[in-house]
N, C-alpha and C positions, 0 to 999 in steps of 0.2 A: 643253668644259669650262669653261672661264676664262669665257664669254660666260651661263652658267648661274647663274654666282657673281655677278656683279656684278647679276645679277637677281632673288637671293637677298637681298644686301645691300643694295640699293638700302629697298626698302619698309622693312627693318630700322630705315634713319637716319631714315627721315621720322616714323615713330612714335614714334621715342625724343625727337626734336626737338619734336614735339607735346606729348608728356609733360610733356619739362621747362618748355612755355611755360606750363602750368594756373595760376590763381591758387591758392594756398594757401586751405585752408578757415578760413572764420572764425570765431572762439571764440563759441559759443551766449550771449548776453544771458540773464540769467535775467529772465522774463517778471513782472512785478509782480502780487500779488496781486489775483487781483479782488476789486473790494467793499470793499478794506481802506481804502479815504478815505472819514474823515470823524471823528465824535467820539464817541467810545466811554467807557463809564460802566464803574469796578470797582464790583460790588454790593456790595463789602463795608466798602469807603471812601466809597464816592459821588465819588470822584476822577473828572474825565472829562478825558482824553487826545484832543486832537485830532490826526489824522493826514492828510497830503497829501498827492499826487504833484505832483513838480515838474517832470515829464517825463524823469525819469532814475534819481529814489528815491524812493523814500516817506521823508518827513520828519516829526518832530514839531515840532507849531509852536505847542506851547501846553499848559499844565495847569493847572486850576485845581479847589480841593479845599475845599468848601464847609463841611466838617466839622473839618478839619484846618489851615485857615489858608494860607498862602501855601507853594509848591510849586514845584519848577524842575527843568526839564531838565537836566541835567549832563550827560550824556553821550548820544550816540546814533550807532547806526552801520547802516547799510545794505547789506549783502551777501551773494550770491549768492539773492537772492528771500526773504532774513529780516532782519525789521528788529528790532534789540536795541535800549531805551532806557534810562536810571536815570532817576529822578527824588527827590530828595531835599524832603525835610520838615523846616523848621529849627523849627518849633513843638517837633513831639516830637523830635528828633534821630535822626529813622528815615531810610532810604533803601530803596528797590525796584528791582531791577531787572525789566525784560519782555522777553521775547521770540517771536514771533509763530512760529503751528502753524499756523492755517489756520483760513477763514473760510465761517461756515455760514452764509447769511441774513443775519439781527439778529445775529450771535453772533461775537467776536471771539477765540477760543481762544489766549491764551499762556501761557508758561511762566514763572513768578516765583519771585522771592527776597527774601527780605531780610536789614536787619544785624538782625533780631531773631530770627535762625534760623529764619525759616519759608518754606516754599518751598510748591511744585506748582501745578498745571493749573487757571488760571483761567481764566470766559467773559465776557468782557465785554460790556455789551451795547451797543446802537446807541441812540444819544443824538439826540433830534431836536428838545426842546426850548431854553429860552433858558439859557446857559451861567452858573452862577450867579456872583457877586460873590466871591470868595474872604473868607474872616473874616477880618481883618487878622492878624498876627502878632502876638503878646507876645511880645516881648522876656528872655528869663530872665533875672535876676540872677544873678549868677553869687556865690557866698558860700561861706563857711568858716565855720571855728567857733574860739576860743581856750580854754584851759583850764590850772588851774595848783592849785597847794597853795596855802592860805593858812594865815596867821600870824599873833601881835601878841604885845609885846611885854610879856602880862603874864599870868596862870593865868589859863589859857581864854581862848578866839577869842570873840570878842561878835558880835554882828549887822553886818555889813559891805556895804557897797555895793560890789560890784568893778565899775568902768569901762574901757572899751576909748575911747580918744581917737581920733578921726582925728587922723595926723601935720599930715596936711594943714591942717586945720582944727579944732582943738579945741571948737568949738563942735558939731559934729558929735560924739555919743557912742552907746554902747550899755552897758548897765549890766542887771548881776543882783544883789539881794540877796537874802542869808542868812541861814541862823538861827542861833542860839546852839550856839558848837562846831562849826561846820560846818566841814570839814577841806580840801573841794575846791569849786571852783568851775567852771563851762562854759556861756559866751557865745557863743550860736548865730545862725546867719543874719545873720553879717558879711560885707558887701559885699567883694569882694578889693579890700583894699590896705594903706596900714601903718598902725600902731596904737601908742598908747601903753597900757600898763595900770599903775591904780592903783586899789587898795583904800580903804576910808571906813569908818573907825568911826561904825554909825547913829547913835549916844548923839549928839543936840546940844552934850553937856556937855562932851565929849572930841573937838575938831576937830583928830583926828590921821588923815593919811594917811599910807597904804606902798604902795611903788612900785616896779615892776619895772626898776629901774636898773640900771647898770653894776655897782654895789655889789651885787648880789645872785650874780652870777656869780663876781664876787672872793670870795666866802664871807661877808659880811659883816663881816669885820673891819675892825679900829681904822684899817689901814692903808688900807682900801678906802676912797677920798676921792672917789670920781667919783660922782655920785649924779644924773647925765643919765639920763633913761629909755631902756631901750631901745628901738628900734624891732622891730616884730614884724611881719613880712611876713604875711598872709593869704592864702592862695590857693583857689581853688576846691575843693572836694568834701572839703579834708583840716581835721583839727582840729590846730592848732600847739600842742602840751602843754609842761607845763612850763614857762609861765611864772608863776613866782614873785613875786607883788607883797610881798616879805618888805623893804626896806625903809623902817621906820619911824622907820630916825634921821637922816634927808636934814635940812640948815636947813630955815627955815620959809618958804614959798615957791617950795624946789623944784620942786613938782608943781601941779597946777590946783585950783581949790578944789572940792571936790565936788558936783557937780552938783544943782540941787533941783529935777526934770522937774513 
Protein backbone atom coordinates (compact mmCIF):
# COMPACT_ATOMS: atom_id res chain seq x y z
CA UNK A 1 0.00 0.00 0.00
CA UNK A 2 2.89 2.43 0.71
CA UNK A 3 4.34 1.98 -2.81
CA UNK A 4 0.95 2.70 -4.35
CA UNK A 5 0.61 5.99 -2.47
CA UNK A 6 3.95 7.24 -3.76
CA UNK A 7 3.02 6.46 -7.34
CA UNK A 8 -0.18 8.52 -7.01
CA UNK A 9 1.38 11.51 -5.29
CA UNK A 10 4.38 12.05 -7.59
CA UNK A 11 2.41 12.69 -10.80
CA UNK A 12 0.22 15.19 -8.90
CA UNK A 13 3.27 17.15 -7.79
CA UNK A 14 4.60 17.25 -11.35
CA UNK A 15 1.31 18.59 -12.69
CA UNK A 16 1.11 21.20 -9.93
CA UNK A 17 4.67 22.40 -10.61
CA UNK A 18 4.05 22.80 -14.35
CA UNK A 19 0.80 24.72 -13.73
CA UNK A 20 2.53 27.17 -11.37
CA UNK A 21 5.20 27.93 -13.96
CA UNK A 22 2.75 28.86 -16.77
CA UNK A 23 3.01 32.54 -17.82
CA UNK A 24 0.14 34.90 -16.93
CA UNK A 25 -2.27 35.71 -19.78
CA UNK A 26 -1.54 39.15 -21.27
CA UNK A 27 -4.26 41.83 -21.16
CA UNK A 28 -5.61 42.19 -24.71
CA UNK A 29 -4.78 45.52 -26.39
CA UNK A 30 -7.73 47.13 -28.21
CA UNK A 31 -7.24 46.93 -31.94
CA UNK A 32 -7.19 50.23 -33.83
CA UNK A 33 -10.40 51.06 -35.67
CA UNK A 34 -9.60 50.08 -39.26
CA UNK A 35 -9.80 52.96 -41.73
CA UNK A 36 -9.98 55.77 -39.17
CA UNK A 37 -6.72 57.41 -40.23
CA UNK A 38 -7.15 60.40 -42.54
CA UNK A 39 -8.84 63.78 -42.88
CA UNK A 40 -12.52 63.98 -41.96
CA UNK A 41 -14.92 66.82 -42.71
CA UNK A 42 -17.93 67.86 -40.66
CA UNK A 43 -20.72 68.35 -43.22
CA UNK A 44 -22.40 70.95 -41.01
CA UNK A 45 -19.50 73.27 -40.12
CA UNK A 46 -17.07 72.15 -42.90
CA UNK A 47 -14.41 71.76 -40.20
CA UNK A 48 -11.70 69.28 -41.23
CA UNK A 49 -10.08 67.10 -38.56
CA UNK A 50 -6.92 65.10 -39.30
CA UNK A 51 -6.44 61.78 -37.45
CA UNK A 52 -3.28 59.66 -37.61
CA UNK A 53 -2.10 56.34 -36.07
CA UNK A 54 1.25 56.76 -34.28
CA UNK A 55 1.84 53.06 -33.68
CA UNK A 56 0.06 52.85 -30.35
CA UNK A 57 -2.70 55.49 -30.39
CA UNK A 58 -4.91 57.37 -32.76
CA UNK A 59 -4.30 61.11 -32.33
CA UNK A 60 -5.85 64.25 -33.76
CA UNK A 61 -3.03 66.26 -35.33
CA UNK A 62 -4.91 69.18 -36.83
CA UNK A 63 -8.12 71.12 -37.16
CA UNK A 64 -9.08 73.55 -39.93
CA UNK A 65 -12.31 75.49 -40.29
CA UNK A 66 -12.77 77.59 -43.45
CA UNK A 67 -16.00 79.10 -42.06
CA UNK A 68 -15.39 79.54 -38.31
CA UNK A 69 -11.85 80.89 -38.31
CA UNK A 70 -9.05 79.25 -36.39
CA UNK A 71 -9.89 76.16 -34.35
CA UNK A 72 -7.81 74.36 -31.76
CA UNK A 73 -7.80 70.81 -30.39
CA UNK A 74 -7.75 71.47 -26.65
CA UNK A 75 -8.05 67.91 -25.35
CA UNK A 76 -7.97 64.33 -26.65
CA UNK A 77 -7.92 60.78 -25.27
CA UNK A 78 -7.41 57.39 -26.96
CA UNK A 79 -8.78 54.73 -24.61
CA UNK A 80 -10.01 51.17 -25.18
CA UNK A 81 -10.31 51.66 -28.93
CA UNK A 82 -12.24 54.95 -28.71
CA UNK A 83 -10.89 58.38 -29.64
CA UNK A 84 -12.39 61.40 -27.87
CA UNK A 85 -11.36 64.97 -28.64
CA UNK A 86 -12.52 68.52 -27.93
CA UNK A 87 -12.25 71.44 -30.35
CA UNK A 88 -12.45 75.14 -29.48
CA UNK A 89 -13.60 77.83 -31.93
CA UNK A 90 -12.42 81.17 -30.45
CA UNK A 91 -14.27 83.29 -33.03
CA UNK A 92 -17.68 81.91 -32.07
CA UNK A 93 -16.66 81.11 -28.47
CA UNK A 94 -17.99 77.56 -28.91
CA UNK A 95 -16.43 74.22 -27.96
CA UNK A 96 -17.44 70.82 -29.32
CA UNK A 97 -16.62 67.30 -28.10
CA UNK A 98 -16.45 64.29 -30.43
CA UNK A 99 -16.21 60.55 -29.70
CA UNK A 100 -15.70 57.89 -32.36
CA UNK A 101 -18.34 55.19 -32.82
CA UNK A 102 -17.50 53.34 -36.04
CA UNK A 103 -16.06 53.62 -39.53
CA UNK A 104 -17.93 52.58 -42.66
CA UNK A 105 -16.03 53.13 -45.91
CA UNK A 106 -15.67 56.91 -46.20
CA UNK A 107 -17.85 57.76 -43.21
CA UNK A 108 -16.64 58.17 -39.63
CA UNK A 109 -19.53 58.11 -37.17
CA UNK A 110 -19.05 60.15 -34.00
CA UNK A 111 -21.15 61.17 -31.05
CA UNK A 112 -20.85 64.91 -30.49
CA UNK A 113 -21.97 67.59 -28.04
CA UNK A 114 -21.36 71.34 -28.05
CA UNK A 115 -21.26 74.11 -25.47
CA UNK A 116 -24.46 75.46 -27.05
CA UNK A 117 -26.37 72.44 -25.65
CA UNK A 118 -26.60 70.61 -28.98
CA UNK A 119 -25.73 66.93 -29.37
CA UNK A 120 -26.27 63.91 -31.58
CA UNK A 121 -24.74 61.30 -33.89
CA UNK A 122 -22.80 62.74 -36.82
CA UNK A 123 -21.24 61.17 -39.92
CA UNK A 124 -17.94 62.83 -40.84
CA UNK A 125 -16.97 62.34 -44.49
CA UNK A 126 -13.49 61.44 -45.67
CA UNK A 127 -11.74 64.48 -47.16
CA UNK A 128 -9.24 63.94 -49.93
CA UNK A 129 -8.68 67.46 -51.25
CA UNK A 130 -6.34 70.22 -50.15
CA UNK A 131 -7.10 71.29 -46.61
CA UNK A 132 -8.07 74.98 -46.86
CA UNK A 133 -6.37 77.72 -44.91
CA UNK A 134 -8.67 78.81 -42.08
CA UNK A 135 -10.13 82.28 -42.17
CA UNK A 136 -8.17 84.60 -39.89
CA UNK A 137 -9.43 84.88 -36.35
CA UNK A 138 -11.07 88.22 -35.61
CA UNK A 139 -10.55 89.28 -32.03
CA UNK A 140 -13.76 90.55 -30.54
CA UNK A 141 -13.30 93.68 -28.52
CA UNK A 142 -14.81 93.31 -25.08
CA UNK A 143 -17.22 96.16 -24.39
CA UNK A 144 -19.58 97.46 -21.74
CA UNK A 145 -21.75 100.52 -21.15
CA UNK A 146 -22.33 103.45 -18.77
CA UNK A 147 -25.71 104.94 -17.87
CA UNK A 148 -27.11 107.45 -15.43
CA UNK A 149 -29.45 110.32 -14.60
CA UNK A 150 -29.07 113.82 -16.03
CA UNK A 151 -29.57 117.15 -14.28
CA UNK A 152 -28.85 120.86 -14.80
CA UNK A 153 -28.70 123.84 -12.43
CA UNK A 154 -31.65 125.61 -14.07
CA UNK A 155 -35.27 125.04 -14.93
CA UNK A 156 -35.34 122.19 -17.40
CA UNK A 157 -32.47 120.21 -18.86
CA UNK A 158 -30.97 121.52 -22.11
CA UNK A 159 -29.55 119.33 -24.84
CA UNK A 160 -26.35 117.85 -23.46
CA UNK A 161 -23.28 116.04 -24.70
CA UNK A 162 -22.34 113.28 -22.25
CA UNK A 163 -18.74 112.18 -22.68
CA UNK A 164 -16.85 109.19 -21.30
CA UNK A 165 -13.13 110.07 -21.34
CA UNK A 166 -10.52 107.37 -21.07
CA UNK A 167 -8.78 107.91 -17.74
CA UNK A 168 -5.52 106.75 -19.32
CA UNK A 169 -5.75 109.15 -22.28
CA UNK A 170 -8.34 111.98 -22.28
CA UNK A 171 -7.88 112.31 -26.04
CA UNK A 172 -9.76 109.00 -26.32
CA UNK A 173 -13.45 109.50 -25.62
CA UNK A 174 -16.97 108.30 -26.44
CA UNK A 175 -20.11 110.40 -26.24
CA UNK A 176 -23.85 110.69 -26.81
CA UNK A 177 -25.88 113.84 -27.47
CA UNK A 178 -29.26 114.20 -25.79
CA UNK A 179 -32.37 116.23 -26.52
CA UNK A 180 -33.89 118.91 -24.26
CA UNK A 181 -35.40 117.56 -21.04
CA UNK A 182 -33.97 114.08 -21.55
CA UNK A 183 -33.52 112.67 -18.07
CA UNK A 184 -31.21 109.71 -18.68
CA UNK A 185 -28.33 108.71 -20.93
CA UNK A 186 -26.61 105.55 -22.10
CA UNK A 187 -23.16 105.25 -23.69
CA UNK A 188 -22.77 101.81 -25.25
CA UNK A 189 -19.94 99.82 -26.87
CA UNK A 190 -17.26 101.15 -24.54
CA UNK A 191 -14.05 99.12 -24.59
CA UNK A 192 -13.30 97.76 -21.14
CA UNK A 193 -11.27 100.19 -19.06
CA UNK A 194 -11.48 103.17 -16.74
CA UNK A 195 -13.41 106.33 -17.65
CA UNK A 196 -14.32 109.81 -16.41
CA UNK A 197 -17.82 111.05 -17.26
CA UNK A 198 -18.71 114.70 -17.91
CA UNK A 199 -21.87 116.29 -19.35
CA UNK A 200 -21.78 119.58 -21.31
CA UNK A 201 -24.41 122.08 -22.39
CA UNK A 202 -24.54 121.93 -26.18
CA UNK A 203 -25.52 125.60 -26.33
CA UNK A 204 -22.25 127.36 -27.29
CA UNK A 205 -23.31 130.40 -25.23
CA UNK A 206 -23.14 128.36 -22.03
CA UNK A 207 -19.73 126.73 -21.68
CA UNK A 208 -20.69 124.73 -18.66
CA UNK A 209 -19.81 121.19 -17.72
CA UNK A 210 -21.11 118.89 -15.03
CA UNK A 211 -18.97 115.94 -13.98
CA UNK A 212 -19.44 112.70 -12.17
CA UNK A 213 -17.08 113.82 -9.42
CA UNK A 214 -16.53 112.89 -5.79
CA UNK A 215 -19.02 115.62 -4.92
CA UNK A 216 -21.89 113.60 -6.47
CA UNK A 217 -21.79 110.56 -4.13
CA UNK A 218 -21.09 113.07 -1.33
CA UNK A 219 -24.51 114.58 -1.98
CA UNK A 220 -23.50 117.85 -3.72
CA UNK A 221 -23.59 119.66 -0.38
CA UNK A 222 -21.66 122.83 0.33
CA UNK A 223 -19.25 120.73 2.39
CA UNK A 224 -18.52 118.46 -0.61
CA UNK A 225 -15.42 120.22 -1.86
CA UNK A 226 -13.71 117.35 -3.69
CA UNK A 227 -14.49 117.85 -7.37
CA UNK A 228 -12.06 115.28 -8.75
CA UNK A 229 -13.67 112.95 -11.28
CA UNK A 230 -14.62 109.46 -10.11
CA UNK A 231 -13.00 106.58 -11.96
CA UNK A 232 -15.69 104.46 -13.59
CA UNK A 233 -14.55 100.92 -14.35
CA UNK A 234 -16.24 99.38 -17.40
CA UNK A 235 -16.27 95.59 -17.57
CA UNK A 236 -17.27 93.37 -20.48
CA UNK A 237 -20.97 92.73 -20.96
CA UNK A 238 -22.15 94.97 -18.14
CA UNK A 239 -23.82 98.38 -17.92
CA UNK A 240 -22.40 100.49 -15.08
CA UNK A 241 -25.44 102.33 -13.74
CA UNK A 242 -26.07 105.43 -11.62
CA UNK A 243 -23.14 107.36 -13.08
CA UNK A 244 -24.82 110.76 -12.73
CA UNK A 245 -22.75 113.70 -14.03
CA UNK A 246 -24.37 116.28 -11.73
CA UNK A 247 -21.46 118.32 -10.37
CA UNK A 248 -22.14 121.60 -12.17
CA UNK A 249 -20.55 123.55 -9.33
CA UNK A 250 -16.87 122.65 -9.72
CA UNK A 251 -14.34 125.46 -10.16
CA UNK A 252 -13.54 126.37 -13.75
CA UNK A 253 -10.93 124.07 -15.25
CA UNK A 254 -11.84 121.10 -13.07
CA UNK A 255 -13.02 119.07 -16.08
CA UNK A 256 -11.75 118.64 -19.63
CA UNK A 257 -13.13 120.97 -22.27
CA UNK A 258 -16.05 119.65 -24.31
CA UNK A 259 -14.76 117.77 -27.34
CA UNK A 260 -16.09 118.80 -30.73
CA UNK A 261 -15.48 115.89 -33.08
